[in-house]
Structure formats: structure tokens, C-alpha cells
C-alpha positions in Angstrom: -1.7 119.3 137.8 2.4 118.7 136.5 4.1 116.0 135.6 6.3 116.4 138.7 2.4 116.0 141.1 1.8 113.3 138.9 4.7 111.5 139.5 3.8 111.4 142.4 0.7 110.7 142.3 1.7 108.0 140.9 3.8 106.3 143.0 1.9 106.9 146.1 -0.8 104.8 144.3 1.8 102.3 143.4 3.0 102.1 147.0 0.1 102.9 149.1 2.2 103.1 152.3 4.4 106.1 151.2 3.6 109.5 153.0 3.2 112.5 150.3 6.4 113.9 151.7 8.6 110.7 151.3 7.3 109.9 147.2 8.2 113.8 146.9 12.0 112.8 148.5 12.5 110.1 146.0 10.9 112.1 142.7 13.2 114.6 143.3 16.4 112.8 144.2 15.3 110.7 140.8 15.1 113.9 138.7 18.6 114.9 140.3 20.0 111.6 139.5 18.5 112.0 136.0 19.8 115.6 135.2 22.9 114.5 136.9 23.5 111.6 134.4 22.3 113.6 131.2 24.8 116.0 132.2 27.7 113.2 132.4 26.9 112.4 128.5 26.4 116.2 127.2 29.7 116.8 128.8 31.6 113.5 127.5 31.1 114.6 123.6 32.3 117.8 124.3 35.8 116.6 126.1 37.3 115.7 122.6 36.0 118.6 120.7 38.9 120.7 123.3 
């Protein structure tokens, strides 16, 4: 089981009314936001180095 699958299962366990598809969508969107935020932070440090 991957970390992604684990997160989906934990989310379903915490919120039983969610379907598996809804939980996958939530986890995927969160991962995209985290990745975007991480990229913004790393680019912020590179802007002043030009």
C-alpha cells in the first residue's frame, strides 16, 4: 500500500460518508496545493539570486 492509498483510507475512516472517489479527489487536490506552495517557496529564494 502506497502513502497515497494510506491517506485515502485514513480519510475514509475519519469521514465514512465520503466515497472512495471523493476521498481520492480531496487527497489529489491537497497534494497539488502542497506541491505548488513548495515550488513558490523555492522560487522565492531564487528570485534575488539573479
